[in-house]
N, C-alpha and C positions, 0 to 999 in steps of 0.2 A: 315207293313200292317192295312189301317186302320178296325174297328170295320163291317162294310159293306162288306167291299173283305171278310176280316176272313170267316164271315157266308156265304156269295157267294161261295168261294174256298171251306170251310165244306160240304155246299150239293151239292155241286156238286161231291165230293168224296163219300156222303153217295149216292146220286144215281146210282155213278156207282160202288159203289162197292155192291150193291144190284145187279146189273147187274152179275155181276164176282160170287158171291155168287148163282144163278139160274140159269143161263144157260154155259152148257158145252159142249165144240167140243173137240173130243178126235180121237187123233192118236195112234192108236192100243190100249194101255190100259192109255196113259199118256194125261192127261190133258192140250189142250193148252190156256184153260180158267179156271186156278185152284182157288179153294174155297178159300185157305189161301190169294190170293192176294185180295180177296174181304173185308175178313176180316182185312188185314192189312189196306185197304182204309178205312171202317168204322172207325180203331185204328187212324188214322189220324185224319178221320172229328170229331173226338173226339175231341180234342187237339185246333182246329179250332171253334168248338160247345159252347166249355165250360164255356165260359164268359157267353153267354146268358143262358143257359142250367146248373147250377154247378151239378146236378147230375149224368151228363152225364160221369165225371171224374172217378166215383165210377165203372161203366164199365169198364173201361181200365184194368183192370189184367185180367177181364173175357173175353174181345176182343184178347188179345192177344193169350192167354190160347188156344182159337177157332184157332187163325190163326196157332201155333204152331201145334196144332194136326192137322190141315188141309195140312199144311208145312211136317208134318210125313209123312201123307197117300200118300200126291203125292210123296214125294220122293220115298217111300216104288213100287208105282204105274209104276216107272222103273222097277221094278225088278219082275212087274208082280204079286203083292201081295199087300191088303190092310191092314189100322189097322181096321179099321169096319168090325164087323163081328166076331172078335175074339173073344171078351168078351163083354159078354151081357151087365155085370155091366158097364162097359167104355162104352161101346155105349148108353146106353141110360143115361148116368152121361152126356156123353158131348150133346146130345140131349136135357134136362132139359137144361143143362147149357147155348145151344142155343136159345132157347125157353124163358127162362128171360131175354137174351142180346137182343133178337129181338123186345121183349114183353116191356121191358123199353125204351129202344133205340124210338123203336117207338110212344111210348108214352112221349118221351121229343118233339119230336118232333111236335108231334101233339098242347103240350104245346106253344111249339115256334110257330107255326100255329096262334095259340090265339092269341099272341104279334102283330104278322107282317101282316095277312090278312085282306081285307079289310073288313069294316063292312056286315054282312051275305053272305060272301062266301064261307062259310063251307068245310074252305081246312080241318081244325080241323077235324071235325066229319067226312070228309071221311077217315083222317089218321087214325083214329081211328078204323073206320070199315073195312078197311083194313087190319091193323096189326090185329085184331080177324079173321079177313077171312086167313090171312096168317099163324096164329098161329095154325088154326083148322086143316087147309091143312097139315100142317108139322107134327101137331101129329096124324093124319089120317094114310097118310102114313107110318110115323114111325111102328104104331099101326100092320098095313095090313102087314108090311113087315114080321112082326113076328108071324103072328097067321098061325098057322099051317094048312092053305087050304088044303083039298084033291085035288085038281088039282090047278097044277103049272098055267095050262090057266089061270084060274080065278086070282090067285093075281095076275099075269103077267098085265091083262088087267085093274085090278083094279087098280095096282101103277100107268103104261099108264098113265090110265083116271086121277088119281086126281092129278097125276105129270103135265098133261097138263093145269088141273084147276090153279095148284099152280103158272105156268108159266104165266099166263095171272093176275095172284091177282100178281103177283112179277112185272110184268111189269107195272101196276096199282100203285104200292107202289114207283115203279122209277119216275114214271110220276108224282106221287103227291108230292115226294121231288124236282122233278122240279120246281114243280108249289109254292112251298112254295122258293126257290131261287128265281121264279121272285116276290116273294112279299118282298124280301127285296132287290131287285131293287125298285118298286113300293114305295116301304115306303119314300124313299129320293126322289120320283119325286114331284116337287112342285103340287098343286092341279090343 
C-alpha cells in the first residue's frame, strides 16, 4: 500500500471512528454502534497516518485504553449495568483522557490539512474550530451531568440540548475529515 492509499484509508477510518463514537443506537441497554469500535477504528487510523504526523504514535496507548474502557462498559451493558457513574475519579480521569486524545488527534489532523489542502481552502482552520467546539461541548456535557441541579427535568433538558449540538459538531468533524481525505486525492491530481 503506497503512502497516498494509507492516508486515504487512515482518514476514512478516522471519520467513521468519529461517527461510531458519537452516534448511538441501542437495543434495550446494549448499543449496536458501540463506542469501543470507534476508538479501535481511530487506533487503526493512527497506524496509517503516523508516517505523515509522527506525534500520532504517542496517542496509541491512550486510544487503546479508551477502547478497552468502552469495551468493558459495553460488555457490562449486556448485564444492565455500566462502568460510568460508579467512581467519580475514574469517570473524570477517562473524560480527561478522552479530551486530550481528541484535542491532540484533531490538532494533528489540522496540521496534516495544512500540508495537503489547496491554498486558501481553510480546512486546517475549520478543523481547529470544530476541535475546539467538540471539546467545549464534551466538557459542558460532563460538567452538567455531575451538577446537582434541583430539577431533574432541567438537567435532562440541558444534557439533551448540548448533546444535540454535539451531534451536529461531530458530523462537522466527520465531514472535515472526509474533506481532508479528498485532499489526499487532489494532491496527486495533475494541475
